[in-house]
N, C-alpha and C positions, 0 to 999 in steps of 0.2 A: 476439524477445521475450526469449529467454534471455540474450542479450548485454546488453540494457537493464537487466534486473534485476541481473545480475552486476555491471555497472558501478556502479550506484547503491549496492548493498550494499558493494562494495569501497571506494568512495569514503567511505562512512560508517565503515568499519572502519579507515581510516587514522588516525582521531582517537584520540590518547592511548593507543596500545597498541603493543607490539612485535609485528609481524605475522610469522607464520611464512611461509616461502617457499611452502608448500603451500596456504595458505588459499584463494587464488583458484582453484586446481585443485579443491580440495575443494568449494568453493561451486558451481563449474561442474558437477562430477560429481553433486552432490546436488540440482541444480535441480528435477528431477522430483518430489522430496519436498515442495517448497514451491509448486509450480505449482497455482494455483487452477483446477481443471478445470471447475467449474460455470459459468464464464462464457467458455468458449473459443469463442465464435462471432463472426461478423463484425459484428453489430449488438448493442449492449448497451443495454438500457433500464433505467430506474430499478427496475422490478419485478424485473429479473434480479439486481440487486445488493442489494435490500432484505433478503433472508434473510441475506446475509453481514454487512450492517450490524447486523442484529439479533443475530447471533452475537457480534460484537465489543462490542455494547452490554452483553451479559450477561457478558463476559469482564473480570475485574478488572484485567488487565494494561493495558487500553485505556480511554481516556475518549472517549465519543462524545457530541457535542453537536449539537443542531439549531441552525444558525446563520442560518437565514433560509428563504425560500421561493423557488422558481424562478418564472419568468414563468407557467408552467403551474400554479402553486399547490402543487407538491410540496415536501416538506421537503428542505432542503440540510443534509447531515451533515458534520461534521468529526470525523475519527477521529485521536486523538493517543496517543502513547506516548513514554516517556522522561522524565527528570528534569533534563536538562542545561540550562545557561544559554543555549546557542545553539539558536535555533528554526529549523527547516527546514520549509518549506511546499512540499508537492507537490500538484498538482491535475491533474484529468483531465477530458476531454470538455467543454472550453469550447464546442466545437461538437459536437453530438450524434453526428456520424458519425466520430468519432475514438476507437475503443475500445481501442487498444493500451496507452495509458497507464493506463486503468482496469484492464486485465488485469495490468499490471506492478505497480500499487499493491496489488492484492489478493494477488499473489505475495509482495510484500515484507511485507505484514501477516501472511501465513501463515508466512513465515520468522521474523518476530519472535515469533510465538506458539509456535513449535516448541521442542523441548528441545535441538536441535542448536546447535552454535557458541555455547555458553553464555558462554564467556569473551569472545568477540568482541562478542556482543550486549550484555553487561554494560558493556563499554567504550564502545560506541556510545551506549547509552541513558543512561549516566552523564554523557556530554558533550553530548548532543543531546536536544531534545524535537522529535519529528518529527510533523508535522500533515499528514494526508491529507484532501484535499477532493475527493471523487469525484463525477463526473458533474455538473460545474458547471452545465450547462444541460440538465436532464432533459427539458424539453419538446421540444427540438429532435430528439432521437433518435426520437421517435414518428413523425416525418415519414418515417423509413426503415423502416417496418413492412413 
């Protein structure tokens, strides 16, 4: 998981900035600061991530929109951050039994919400608007209760 999050953040950080040689090492070493520990289990249900979505809804850095309903009738949320012209779309759990991308997305959201790596994040978010669609099929994960 740590490597997935690091790769995604490093890919974003290559945009429009001069990167120090140490930034990847610094990101790797500080990963535990951004790891979302509240959902670190094998099966993640919509109810597990709803408190996190509510937190980002109340946070002015993020825009959270309900973009539809799942087959099971649950709200589908899109969490966005950034002001750049290039839109990046990340989604998770198209199948309910695939939680690692959901965990990585919330790690990345926590990274963007932190005070660390301010210069790097400003460069990323000035060039990109990143959209996170978590738990694409929230009804499926109930099968794995």
